[in-house]
N, CA and C atoms of all chains as a GROMACS GRO file, in nm:
protein
  564
    1MET      N    1   0.075  -0.134  -0.015
    1MET     CA    2  -0.004  -0.005   0.006
    1MET      C    3   0.095   0.134  -0.014
    2LEU      N    4  -0.006   0.236  -0.054
    2LEU     CA    5   0.099   0.365  -0.053
    2LEU      C    6   0.001   0.456   0.000
    3LEU      N    7   0.064   0.584   0.028
    3LEU     CA    8  -0.023   0.694   0.083
    3LEU      C    9  -0.017   0.788  -0.034
    4GLY      N   10  -0.159   0.838  -0.041
    4GLY     CA   11  -0.189   0.956  -0.151
    4GLY      C   12  -0.273   1.050  -0.069
    5LYS      N   13  -0.313   1.142  -0.175
    5LYS     CA   14  -0.384   1.260  -0.131
    5LYS      C   15  -0.494   1.284  -0.209
    6VAL      N   16  -0.630   1.276  -0.170
    6VAL     CA   17  -0.721   1.279  -0.293
    6VAL      C   18  -0.712   1.409  -0.343
    7ILE      N   19  -0.721   1.456  -0.441
    7ILE     CA   20  -0.725   1.580  -0.507
    7ILE      C   21  -0.840   1.607  -0.606
    8GLY      N   22  -0.926   1.513  -0.614
    8GLY     CA   23  -1.044   1.536  -0.705
    8GLY      C   24  -1.136   1.420  -0.708
    9THR      N   25  -1.238   1.426  -0.786
    9THR     CA   26  -1.342   1.307  -0.816
    9THR      C   27  -1.346   1.286  -0.969
   10VAL      N   28  -1.384   1.169  -1.022
   10VAL     CA   29  -1.433   1.139  -1.133
   10VAL      C   30  -1.554   1.105  -1.140
   11VAL      N   31  -1.614   1.123  -1.212
   11VAL     CA   32  -1.761   1.083  -1.268
   11VAL      C   33  -1.800   1.030  -1.387
   12SER      N   34  -1.822   0.874  -1.378
   12SER     CA   35  -1.848   0.821  -1.509
   12SER      C   36  -1.975   0.742  -1.487
   13SER      N   37  -2.069   0.766  -1.599
   13SER     CA   38  -2.198   0.722  -1.586
   13SER      C   39  -2.230   0.607  -1.651
   14GLN      N   40  -2.149   0.585  -1.762
   14GLN     CA   41  -2.089   0.439  -1.832
   14GLN      C   42  -1.989   0.352  -1.790
   15VAL      N   43  -2.045   0.255  -1.687
   15VAL     CA   44  -1.910   0.180  -1.646
   15VAL      C   45  -1.932   0.042  -1.674
   16TYR      N   46  -1.849  -0.028  -1.649
   16TYR     CA   47  -1.846  -0.206  -1.649
   16TYR      C   48  -1.929  -0.245  -1.549
   17ASP      N   49  -2.028  -0.341  -1.592
   17ASP     CA   50  -2.081  -0.404  -1.473
   17ASP      C   51  -2.016  -0.442  -1.322
   18GLY      N   52  -2.077  -0.367  -1.218
   18GLY     CA   53  -2.017  -0.428  -1.084
   18GLY      C   54  -1.944  -0.285  -1.054
   19LEU      N   55  -1.941  -0.197  -1.135
   19LEU     CA   56  -1.885  -0.044  -1.072
   19LEU      C   57  -1.958   0.054  -1.085
   20GLN      N   58  -2.105   0.006  -1.107
   20GLN     CA   59  -2.205   0.128  -1.079
   20GLN      C   60  -2.203   0.172  -0.932
   21GLY      N   61  -2.183   0.310  -0.925
   21GLY     CA   62  -2.206   0.352  -0.794
   21GLY      C   63  -2.062   0.347  -0.673
   22VAL      N   64  -1.973   0.283  -0.749
   22VAL     CA   65  -1.824   0.298  -0.691
   22VAL      C   66  -1.785   0.447  -0.714
   23PRO      N   67  -1.745   0.504  -0.622
   23PRO     CA   68  -1.703   0.659  -0.632
   23PRO      C   69  -1.533   0.624  -0.652
   24MET      N   70  -1.509   0.700  -0.757
   24MET     CA   71  -1.381   0.722  -0.848
   24MET      C   72  -1.289   0.860  -0.790
   25LEU      N   73  -1.203   0.827  -0.734
   25LEU     CA   74  -1.127   0.969  -0.667
   25LEU      C   75  -0.997   0.968  -0.742
   26LEU      N   76  -0.962   1.105  -0.754
   26LEU     CA   77  -0.819   1.128  -0.816
   26LEU      C   78  -0.722   1.142  -0.699
   27VAL      N   79  -0.637   1.057  -0.706
   27VAL     CA   80  -0.520   1.078  -0.618
   27VAL      C   81  -0.397   1.084  -0.658
   28GLN      N   82  -0.342   1.188  -0.568
   28GLN     CA   83  -0.196   1.204  -0.603
   28GLN      C   84  -0.115   1.104  -0.516
   29PRO      N   85  -0.010   1.044  -0.541
   29PRO     CA   86   0.067   0.944  -0.473
   29PRO      C   87   0.165   1.034  -0.363
   30LEU      N   88   0.210   0.988  -0.273
   30LEU     CA   89   0.268   1.080  -0.181
   30LEU      C   90   0.421   0.990  -0.164
   31ALA      N   91   0.508   1.084  -0.152
   31ALA     CA   92   0.669   0.986  -0.110
   31ALA      C   93   0.630   0.965   0.043
   32LYS      N   94   0.767   0.890   0.097
   32LYS     CA   95   0.740   0.854   0.210
   32LYS      C   96   0.761   0.966   0.341
   33ASP      N   97   0.804   1.114   0.279
   33ASP     CA   98   0.783   1.228   0.380
   33ASP      C   99   0.657   1.296   0.355
   34GLY      N  100   0.556   1.253   0.294
   34GLY     CA  101   0.452   1.315   0.250
   34GLY      C  102   0.454   1.414   0.138
   35ALA      N  103   0.556   1.401   0.073
   35ALA     CA  104   0.554   1.494  -0.032
   35ALA      C  105   0.508   1.445  -0.149
   36GLU      N  106   0.453   1.546  -0.236
   36GLU     CA  107   0.380   1.472  -0.362
   36GLU      C  108   0.461   1.431  -0.453
   37LYS      N  109   0.446   1.313  -0.473
   37LYS     CA  110   0.562   1.239  -0.605
   37LYS      C  111   0.481   1.178  -0.685
   38GLY      N  112   0.509   1.199  -0.864
   38GLY     CA  113   0.451   1.086  -0.927
   38GLY      C  114   0.323   1.140  -0.996
   39ALA      N  115   0.267   1.081  -1.084
   39ALA     CA  116   0.141   1.134  -1.186
   39ALA      C  117   0.035   1.073  -1.100
   40PRO      N  118  -0.084   1.174  -1.074
   40PRO     CA  119  -0.211   1.122  -1.030
   40PRO      C  120  -0.285   0.996  -1.077
   41VAL      N  121  -0.335   0.935  -0.997
   41VAL     CA  122  -0.388   0.789  -1.047
   41VAL      C  123  -0.540   0.817  -1.030
   42VAL      N  124  -0.649   0.722  -1.065
   42VAL     CA  125  -0.781   0.721  -1.047
   42VAL      C  126  -0.776   0.578  -0.955
   43CYS      N  127  -0.859   0.597  -0.851
   43CYS     CA  128  -0.875   0.497  -0.733
   43CYS      C  129  -1.018   0.483  -0.713
   44ALA      N  130  -1.058   0.370  -0.721
   44ALA     CA  131  -1.174   0.318  -0.669
   44ALA      C  132  -1.181   0.329  -0.526
   45ASP      N  133  -1.304   0.415  -0.457
   45ASP     CA  134  -1.302   0.433  -0.324
   45ASP      C  135  -1.367   0.326  -0.242
   46GLY      N  136  -1.292   0.238  -0.205
   46GLY     CA  137  -1.339   0.122  -0.128
   46GLY      C  138  -1.409   0.168   0.035
   47THR      N  139  -1.341   0.253   0.096
   47THR     CA  140  -1.432   0.318   0.217
   47THR      C  141  -1.549   0.361   0.175
   48ARG      N  142  -1.578   0.441   0.044
   48ARG     CA  143  -1.673   0.525   0.023
   48ARG      C  144  -1.702   0.628   0.100
   49MET      N  145  -1.585   0.668   0.191
   49MET     CA  146  -1.610   0.781   0.267
   49MET      C  147  -1.488   0.899   0.225
   50ALA      N  148  -1.408   0.884   0.161
   50ALA     CA  149  -1.299   0.950   0.140
   50ALA      C  150  -1.326   1.080   0.051
   51GLY      N  151  -1.266   1.193   0.065
   51GLY     CA  152  -1.302   1.314  -0.014
   51GLY      C  153  -1.197   1.410  -0.045
   52PRO      N  154  -1.196   1.486  -0.134
   52PRO     CA  155  -1.061   1.568  -0.175
   52PRO      C  156  -1.030   1.630  -0.037
   53GLY      N  157  -0.856   1.654  -0.037
   53GLY     CA  158  -0.792   1.702   0.060
   53GLY      C  159  -0.777   1.613   0.158
   54GLU      N  160  -0.815   1.485   0.150
   54GLU     CA  161  -0.787   1.374   0.270
   54GLU      C  162  -0.658   1.295   0.224
   55ARG      N  163  -0.593   1.265   0.333
   55ARG     CA  164  -0.488   1.175   0.336
   55ARG      C  165  -0.538   1.031   0.312
   56VAL      N  166  -0.513   0.957   0.224
   56VAL     CA  167  -0.546   0.815   0.219
   56VAL      C  168  -0.480   0.691   0.172
   57TYR      N  169  -0.452   0.582   0.235
   57TYR     CA  170  -0.363   0.486   0.157
   57TYR      C  171  -0.443   0.388   0.094
   58TYR      N  172  -0.376   0.356  -0.040
   58TYR     CA  173  -0.441   0.275  -0.160
   58TYR      C  174  -0.362   0.152  -0.182
   59GLU      N  175  -0.434   0.040  -0.237
   59GLU     CA  176  -0.357  -0.042  -0.268
   59GLU      C  177  -0.361  -0.079  -0.411
   60GLY      N  178  -0.259  -0.123  -0.487
   60GLY     CA  179  -0.265  -0.117  -0.633
   60GLY      C  180  -0.243  -0.288  -0.682
   61GLY      N  181  -0.281  -0.300  -0.799
   61GLY     CA  182  -0.283  -0.422  -0.877
   61GLY      C  183  -0.395  -0.511  -0.836
   62ARG      N  184  -0.367  -0.646  -0.812
   62ARG     CA  185  -0.480  -0.744  -0.817
   62ARG      C  186  -0.564  -0.722  -0.703
   63GLU      N  187  -0.512  -0.678  -0.574
   63GLU     CA  188  -0.567  -0.682  -0.454
   63GLU      C  189  -0.664  -0.550  -0.462
   64ALA      N  190  -0.642  -0.476  -0.529
   64ALA     CA  191  -0.735  -0.326  -0.517
   64ALA      C  192  -0.875  -0.370  -0.556
   65ALA      N  193  -0.921  -0.462  -0.642
   65ALA     CA  194  -1.044  -0.497  -0.671
   65ALA      C  195  -1.115  -0.567  -0.566
   66MET      N  196  -1.000  -0.645  -0.482
   66MET     CA  197  -1.090  -0.689  -0.359
   66MET      C  198  -1.142  -0.614  -0.242
   67THR      N  199  -1.132  -0.489  -0.257
   67THR     CA  200  -1.185  -0.402  -0.187
   67THR      C  201  -1.334  -0.375  -0.214
   68LEU      N  202  -1.390  -0.413  -0.337
   68LEU     CA  203  -1.523  -0.407  -0.368
   68LEU      C  204  -1.597  -0.492  -0.367
   69GLU      N  205  -1.735  -0.476  -0.357
   69GLU     CA  206  -1.819  -0.612  -0.368
   69GLU      C  207  -1.913  -0.582  -0.474
   70PRO      N  208  -1.936  -0.636  -0.582
   70PRO     CA  209  -1.853  -0.764  -0.616
   70PRO      C  210  -1.690  -0.751  -0.639
   71TRP      N  211  -1.612  -0.823  -0.621
   71TRP     CA  212  -1.482  -0.806  -0.620
   71TRP      C  213  -1.436  -0.840  -0.750
   72PHE      N  214  -1.514  -0.920  -0.845
   72PHE     CA  215  -1.424  -0.950  -0.962
   72PHE      C  216  -1.469  -0.839  -1.074
   73VAL      N  217  -1.396  -0.716  -1.037
   73VAL     CA  218  -1.410  -0.593  -1.148
   73VAL      C  219  -1.263  -0.529  -1.184
   74PRO      N  220  -1.289  -0.480  -1.286
   74PRO     CA  221  -1.181  -0.417  -1.348
   74PRO      C  222  -1.110  -0.290  -1.280
   75VAL      N  223  -1.043  -0.315  -1.184
   75VAL     CA  224  -1.004  -0.199  -1.081
   75VAL      C  225  -0.853  -0.235  -1.056
   76ASP      N  226  -0.754  -0.103  -1.075
   76ASP     CA  227  -0.657  -0.164  -1.026
   76ASP      C  228  -0.557  -0.069  -0.919
   77HIS      N  229  -0.645   0.031  -0.877
   77HIS     CA  230  -0.594   0.101  -0.770
   77HIS      C  231  -0.748   0.120  -0.686
   78ALA      N  232  -0.745   0.085  -0.559
   78ALA     CA  233  -0.862   0.138  -0.461
   78ALA      C  234  -0.800   0.181  -0.330
   79ILE      N  235  -0.886   0.299  -0.283
   79ILE     CA  236  -0.869   0.322  -0.133
   79ILE      C  237  -0.890   0.232  -0.046
   80VAL      N  238  -0.796   0.197   0.045
   80VAL     CA  239  -0.876   0.097   0.139
   80VAL      C  240  -0.906   0.168   0.282
   81GLY      N  241  -0.830   0.280   0.307
   81GLY     CA  242  -0.842   0.348   0.473
   81GLY      C  243  -0.803   0.496   0.423
   82ILE      N  244  -0.848   0.581   0.538
   82ILE     CA  245  -0.838   0.694   0.535
   82ILE      C  246  -0.738   0.717   0.660
   83VAL      N  247  -0.628   0.806   0.633
   83VAL     CA  248  -0.536   0.810   0.746
   83VAL      C  249  -0.548   0.920   0.841
   84ASP      N  250  -0.551   0.912   0.969
   84ASP     CA  251  -0.580   0.990   1.080
   84ASP      C  252  -0.472   1.065   1.100
   85GLY      N  253  -0.335   0.979   1.121
   85GLY     CA  254  -0.213   1.019   1.167
   85GLY      C  255  -0.081   0.923   1.122
   86VAL      N  256   0.017   1.023   1.072
   86VAL     CA  257   0.140   0.954   1.058
   86VAL      C  258   0.250   0.971   1.147
   87GLU      N  259   0.312   0.875   1.203
   87GLU     CA  260   0.412   0.910   1.283
   87GLU      C  261   0.576   0.877   1.212
   88THR      N  262   0.613   0.978   1.181
   88THR     CA  263   0.741   0.944   1.085
   88THR      C  264   0.806   1.078   1.092
   89PRO      N  265   0.929   1.067   1.108
   89PRO     CA  266   1.054   1.174   1.107
   89PRO      C  267   1.045   1.249   0.960
   90HIS      N  268   1.041   1.369   0.978
   90HIS     CA  269   1.046   1.452   0.866
   90HIS      C  270   0.907   1.460   0.752
   91TRP      N  271   0.795   1.460   0.821
   91TRP     CA  272   0.667   1.433   0.760
   91TRP      C  273   0.631   1.573   0.723
   92LYS      N  274   0.645   1.581   0.564
   92LYS     CA  275   0.603   1.707   0.524
   92LYS      C  276   0.452   1.692   0.466
   93GLY      N  277   0.386   1.611   0.489
   93GLY     CA  278   0.243   1.601   0.424
   93GLY      C  279   0.131   1.709   0.478
   94GLY      N  280   0.157   1.759   0.624
   94GLY     CA  281   0.065   1.805   0.666
   94GLY      C  282  -0.042   1.746   0.763
   95PRO      N  283  -0.138   1.793   0.790
   95PRO     CA  284  -0.228   1.731   0.868
   95PRO      C  285  -0.331   1.629   0.790
   96ALA      N  286  -0.356   1.514   0.840
   96ALA     CA  287  -0.403   1.416   0.772
   96ALA      C  288  -0.572   1.454   0.761
   97MET      N  289   1.061  -1.188  -0.126
   97MET     CA  290   1.054  -1.121  -0.005
   97MET      C  291   1.129  -0.992  -0.016
   98ILE      N  292   1.104  -0.883   0.053
   98ILE     CA  293   1.206  -0.766   0.056
   98ILE      C  294   1.226  -0.705   0.187
   99ILE      N  295   1.367  -0.656   0.201
   99ILE     CA  296   1.403  -0.600   0.325
   99ILE      C  297   1.380  -0.465   0.349
  100GLY      N  298   1.335  -0.402   0.448
  100GLY     CA  299   1.304  -0.281   0.468
  100GLY      C  300   1.333  -0.215   0.620
  101LYS      N  301   1.313  -0.114   0.636
  101LYS     CA  302   1.324  -0.026   0.782
  101LYS      C  303   1.230   0.034   0.818
  102VAL      N  304   1.177   0.007   0.932
  102VAL     CA  305   1.036   0.070   0.951
  102VAL      C  306   1.062   0.202   1.016
  103ILE      N  307   0.988   0.286   0.947
  103ILE     CA  308   0.989   0.438   0.963
  103ILE      C  309   0.889   0.518   1.028
  104GLY      N  310   0.789   0.450   1.034
  104GLY     CA  311   0.679   0.536   1.121
  104GLY      C  312   0.565   0.436   1.116
  105ASN      N  313   0.491   0.484   1.178
  105ASN     CA  314   0.326   0.414   1.231
  105ASN      C  315   0.249   0.476   1.135
  106LEU      N  316   0.111   0.420   1.122
  106LEU     CA  317   0.017   0.505   1.040
  106LEU      C  318  -0.122   0.464   1.124
  107HIS      N  319  -0.198   0.573   1.165
  107HIS     CA  320  -0.324   0.548   1.222
  107HIS      C  321  -0.422   0.547   1.155
  108SER      N  322  -0.541   0.494   1.150
  108SER     CA  323  -0.687   0.478   1.049
  108SER      C  324  -0.778   0.455   1.123
  109THR      N  325  -0.891   0.532   1.128
  109THR     CA  326  -0.993   0.495   1.191
  109THR      C  327  -1.120   0.416   1.073
  110ILE      N  328  -1.147   0.493   0.950
  110ILE     CA  329  -1.213   0.457   0.851
  110ILE      C  330  -1.137   0.394   0.749
  111ASN      N  331  -1.147   0.256   0.748
  111ASN     CA  332  -1.100   0.155   0.668
  111ASN      C  333  -1.164   0.069   0.613
  112HIS      N  334  -1.116  -0.042   0.539
  112HIS     CA  335  -1.192  -0.132   0.489
  112HIS      C  336  -1.212  -0.236   0.626
  113PRO      N  337  -1.300  -0.295   0.642
  113PRO     CA  338  -1.313  -0.389   0.777
  113PRO      C  339  -1.215  -0.488   0.775
  114PHE      N  340  -1.153  -0.531   0.678
  114PHE     CA  341  -1.019  -0.621   0.683
  114PHE      C  342  -0.933  -0.560   0.766
  115TYR      N  343  -0.927  -0.421   0.773
  115TYR     CA  344  -0.800  -0.380   0.852
  115TYR      C  345  -0.840  -0.330   0.989
  116ASP      N  346  -0.956  -0.365   1.023
  116ASP     CA  347  -0.983  -0.329   1.157
  116ASP      C  348  -0.888  -0.369   1.255
  117GLY      N  349  -0.836  -0.322   1.342
  117GLY     CA  350  -0.738  -0.403   1.467
  117GLY      C  351  -0.592  -0.432   1.412
  118LYS      N  352  -0.586  -0.402   1.275
  118LYS     CA  353  -0.465  -0.426   1.216
  118LYS      C  354  -0.359  -0.322   1.250
  119LYS      N  355  -0.218  -0.338   1.290
  119LYS     CA  356  -0.133  -0.247   1.297
  119LYS      C  357  -0.048  -0.243   1.160
  120MET      N  358  -0.048  -0.088   1.122
  120MET     CA  359   0.022  -0.076   1.032
  120MET      C  360   0.128   0.025   1.026
  121LEU      N  361   0.268  -0.015   0.958
  121LEU     CA  362   0.368   0.038   0.954
  121LEU      C  363   0.430   0.065   0.812
  122ILE      N  364   0.491   0.216   0.825
  122ILE     CA  365   0.552   0.247   0.705
  122ILE      C  366   0.689   0.207   0.688
  123VAL      N  367   0.702   0.141   0.593
  123VAL     CA  368   0.857   0.071   0.569
  123VAL      C  369   0.931   0.098   0.441
  124GLU      N  370   1.044   0.152   0.483
  124GLU     CA  371   1.122   0.230   0.339
  124GLU      C  372   1.212   0.066   0.310
  125LYS      N  373   1.189   0.075   0.198
  125LYS     CA  374   1.275  -0.004   0.139
  125LYS      C  375   1.453  -0.012   0.148
  126ILE      N  376   1.525  -0.092   0.178
  126ILE     CA  377   1.658  -0.068   0.180
  126ILE      C  378   1.743  -0.177   0.113
  127GLU      N  379   1.870  -0.123   0.088
  127GLU     CA  380   1.965  -0.188   0.018
  127GLU      C  381   2.013  -0.290   0.131
  128PRO      N  382   2.077  -0.433   0.099
  128PRO     CA  383   2.133  -0.504   0.186
  128PRO      C  384   2.237  -0.441   0.267
  129ASP      N  385   2.304  -0.316   0.221
  129ASP     CA  386   2.388  -0.264   0.294
  129ASP      C  387   2.316  -0.152   0.392
  130GLY      N  388   2.224  -0.186   0.422
  130GLY     CA  389   2.137  -0.049   0.511
  130GLY      C  390   2.099   0.042   0.428
  131GLN      N  391   2.138   0.093   0.337
  131GLN     CA  392   2.133   0.224   0.269
  131GLN      C  393   1.976   0.234   0.201
  132ALA      N  394   1.899   0.332   0.198
  132ALA     CA  395   1.780   0.347   0.171
  132ALA      C  396   1.792   0.316   0.024
  133ALA      N  397   1.683   0.252  -0.014
  133ALA     CA  398   1.662   0.219  -0.172
  133ALA      C  399   1.542   0.304  -0.202
  134SER      N  400   1.525   0.348  -0.336
  134SER     CA  401   1.394   0.426  -0.392
  134SER      C  402   1.287   0.344  -0.350
  135GLY      N  403   1.171   0.391  -0.275
  135GLY     CA  404   1.036   0.366  -0.232
  135GLY      C  405   1.033   0.327  -0.116
  136TYR      N  406   0.875   0.273  -0.080
  136TYR     CA  407   0.864   0.264   0.051
  136TYR      C  408   0.716   0.199   0.014
  137LEU      N  409   0.657   0.146   0.136
  137LEU     CA  410   0.544   0.115   0.149
  137LEU      C  411   0.476   0.076   0.270
  138VAL      N  412   0.362   0.044   0.284
  138VAL     CA  413   0.271   0.067   0.380
  138VAL      C  414   0.211  -0.101   0.417
  139ALA      N  415   0.254  -0.173   0.521
  139ALA     CA  416   0.262  -0.294   0.535
  139ALA      C  417   0.184  -0.318   0.697
  140VAL      N  418   0.089  -0.444   0.683
  140VAL     CA  419   0.085  -0.474   0.814
  140VAL      C  420   0.145  -0.576   0.890
  141ASP      N  421   0.168  -0.522   1.019
  141ASP     CA  422   0.256  -0.614   1.086
  141ASP      C  423   0.222  -0.733   1.132
  142ARG      N  424   0.294  -0.842   1.133
  142ARG     CA  425   0.250  -0.987   1.193
  142ARG      C  426   0.383  -1.006   1.270
  143ALA      N  427   0.455  -0.938   1.296
  143ALA     CA  428   0.610  -0.976   1.376
  143ALA      C  429   0.637  -0.916   1.474
  144GLY      N  430   0.553  -0.809   1.522
  144GLY     CA  431   0.588  -0.711   1.641
  144GLY      C  432   0.699  -0.635   1.603
  145ALA      N  433   0.688  -0.569   1.477
  145ALA     CA  434   0.804  -0.479   1.480
  145ALA      C  435   0.760  -0.341   1.522
  146GLY      N  436   0.870  -0.249   1.510
  146GLY     CA  437   0.857  -0.147   1.585
  146GLY      C  438   0.961  -0.035   1.489
  147PRO      N  439   0.926   0.097   1.499
  147PRO     CA  440   1.004   0.196   1.426
  147PRO      C  441   1.142   0.194   1.459
  148GLY      N  442   1.234   0.195   1.353
  148GLY     CA  443   1.376   0.184   1.345
  148GLY      C  444   1.417   0.039   1.313
  149GLU      N  445   1.349  -0.065   1.333
  149GLU     CA  446   1.378  -0.209   1.315
  149GLU      C  447   1.398  -0.245   1.154
  150THR      N  448   1.492  -0.338   1.134
  150THR     CA  449   1.494  -0.401   1.008
  150THR      C  450   1.398  -0.511   0.988
  151VAL      N  451   1.329  -0.521   0.887
  151VAL     CA  452   1.206  -0.602   0.860
  151VAL      C  453   1.222  -0.687   0.728
  152LEU      N  454   1.148  -0.813   0.745
  152LEU     CA  455   1.145  -0.868   0.626
  152LEU      C  456   0.989  -0.849   0.581
  153VAL      N  457   0.950  -0.826   0.444
  153VAL     CA  458   0.847  -0.806   0.415
  153VAL      C  459   0.823  -0.888   0.313
  154LEU      N  460   0.686  -0.934   0.327
  154LEU     CA  461   0.612  -1.010   0.207
  154LEU      C  462   0.531  -0.923   0.096
  155ASP      N  463   0.568  -0.911   0.004
  155ASP     CA  464   0.503  -0.800  -0.087
  155ASP      C  465   0.410  -0.898  -0.187
  156GLU      N  466   0.334  -0.997  -0.150
  156GLU     CA  467   0.274  -1.074  -0.262
  156GLU      C  468   0.133  -1.113  -0.217
  157GLY      N  469   0.038  -1.067  -0.275
  157GLY     CA  470  -0.113  -1.080  -0.236
  157GLY      C  471  -0.147  -1.249  -0.162
  158ASN      N  472  -0.136  -1.356  -0.245
  158ASN     CA  473  -0.175  -1.472  -0.201
  158ASN      C  474  -0.100  -1.529  -0.069
  159GLY      N  475   0.022  -1.486  -0.073
  159GLY     CA  476   0.094  -1.511   0.035
  159GLY      C  477   0.049  -1.438   0.169
  160ALA      N  478   0.041  -1.308   0.145
  160ALA     CA  479  -0.014  -1.208   0.242
  160ALA      C  480  -0.156  -1.269   0.311
  161ARG      N  481  -0.239  -1.303   0.231
  161ARG     CA  482  -0.371  -1.334   0.243
  161ARG      C  483  -0.371  -1.490   0.340
  162GLN      N  484  -0.245  -1.572   0.318
  162GLN     CA  485  -0.245  -1.702   0.380
  162GLN      C  486  -0.181  -1.656   0.522
  163VAL      N  487  -0.103  -1.572   0.554
  163VAL     CA  488  -0.043  -1.534   0.646
  163VAL      C  489  -0.144  -1.440   0.753
  164LEU      N  490  -0.247  -1.402   0.689
  164LEU     CA  491  -0.324  -1.311   0.779
  164LEU      C  492  -0.462  -1.392   0.770
  165GLU      N  493  -0.487  -1.532   0.731
  165GLU     CA  494  -0.564  -1.621   0.742
  165GLU      C  495  -0.700  -1.558   0.660
  166SER      N  496  -0.694  -1.478   0.572
  166SER     CA  497  -0.822  -1.420   0.502
  166SER      C  498  -0.818  -1.493   0.340
  167LYS      N  499  -0.955  -1.507   0.312
  167LYS     CA  500  -0.957  -1.552   0.203
  167LYS      C  501  -0.980  -1.442   0.071
  168ASP      N  502  -1.030  -1.310   0.130
  168ASP     CA  503  -1.058  -1.206   0.029
  168ASP      C  504  -1.018  -1.089   0.060
  169GLY      N  505  -0.913  -1.062   0.176
  169GLY     CA  506  -0.870  -0.951   0.214
  169GLY      C  507  -0.786  -0.862   0.094
  170PRO      N  508  -0.821  -0.740   0.118
  170PRO     CA  509  -0.736  -0.674  -0.016
  170PRO      C  510  -0.593  -0.620   0.050
  171ILE      N  511  -0.484  -0.722   0.077
  171ILE     CA  512  -0.404  -0.698   0.088
  171ILE      C  513  -0.268  -0.763   0.016
  172ARG      N  514  -0.155  -0.667   0.030
  172ARG     CA  515  -0.031  -0.738  -0.037
  172ARG      C  516   0.086  -0.750   0.048
  173SER      N  517   0.101  -0.654   0.125
  173SER     CA  518   0.219  -0.608   0.192
  173SER      C  519   0.212  -0.668   0.376
  174VAL      N  520   0.291  -0.754   0.401
  174VAL     CA  521   0.280  -0.804   0.525
  174VAL      C  522   0.441  -0.808   0.581
  175ILE      N  523   0.452  -0.751   0.710
  175ILE     CA  524   0.586  -0.803   0.781
  175ILE      C  525   0.614  -0.911   0.808
  176VAL      N  526   0.667  -1.016   0.797
  176VAL     CA  527   0.663  -1.146   0.846
  176VAL      C  528   0.780  -1.176   0.939
  177GLY      N  529   0.882  -1.095   0.938
  177GLY     CA  530   0.979  -1.122   1.019
  177GLY      C  531   1.079  -0.995   1.066
  178ILE      N  532   1.167  -0.984   1.150
  178ILE     CA  533   1.225  -0.891   1.221
  178ILE      C  534   1.386  -0.966   1.150
  179VAL      N  535   1.463  -0.868   1.117
  179VAL     CA  536   1.569  -0.901   1.060
  179VAL      C  537   1.699  -0.890   1.178
  180ASP      N  538   1.770  -0.979   1.211
  180ASP     CA  539   1.881  -0.955   1.304
  180ASP      C  540   2.007  -0.928   1.254
  181GLU      N  541   2.018  -0.971   1.101
  181GLU     CA  542   2.176  -0.971   1.040
  181GLU      C  543   2.150  -0.995   0.900
  182ILE      N  544   2.208  -0.923   0.809
  182ILE     CA  545   2.239  -0.940   0.681
  182ILE      C  546   2.387  -0.963   0.647
  183ASN      N  547   2.395  -1.080   0.582
  183ASN     CA  548   2.548  -1.126   0.574
  183ASN      C  549   2.547  -1.095   0.383
  184VAL      N  550   2.613  -1.026   0.316
  184VAL     CA  551   2.635  -1.019   0.212
  184VAL      C  552   2.759  -1.093   0.176
  185VAL      N  553   2.756  -1.214   0.097
  185VAL     CA  554   2.903  -1.294   0.087
  185VAL      C  555   2.948  -1.273  -0.072
  186LYS      N  556   3.045  -1.231  -0.078
  186LYS     CA  557   3.092  -1.186  -0.216
  186LYS      C  558   3.198  -1.312  -0.289
  187THR      N  559   3.123  -1.360  -0.397
  187THR     CA  560   3.175  -1.500  -0.444
  187THR      C  561   3.237  -1.451  -0.591
  188PRO      N  562   3.344  -1.495  -0.614
  188PRO     CA  563   3.430  -1.477  -0.757
  188PRO      C  564   3.334  -1.520  -0.857
   0.00000   0.00000   0.00000
């Protein structure tokens, strides 16, 4: 899993079966110190509670789809939790 | 498996039910000589590790689910050991 910051939402009305109603969020990946790093990715929101501005952790690859029900859906990144706090030296990511 | 160094804790209240009560740590990937490699990951701890320790991280889904005794948990990275020593043997 990696850390990310939700920077936006993606709305899609025509989606593959099983993805109806699943929120899609634009997530900026974060480095270990909380700084933004790399290109944003679209994540399915497994918590269904994340929103722009929040720090989240997300899973990539095969396991991403397993956050959803039904789980056999074409998803490669999914948010699995919202970060309350991180205790690590040199954290630059601000409050969660 | 990869070796890494625990650099911090992560707390979360709202998460996938699978993660309820699971301890998560931020692990920096390291080279065998202890130097930081590029990248990090958030892993569930199954070895009782803490910040500053060198750990062995399983970064594969099916193995991770086996370790955590789950059939359908959305998990890939698990700390499965604490490393005491790394010996790099140079062979000709």
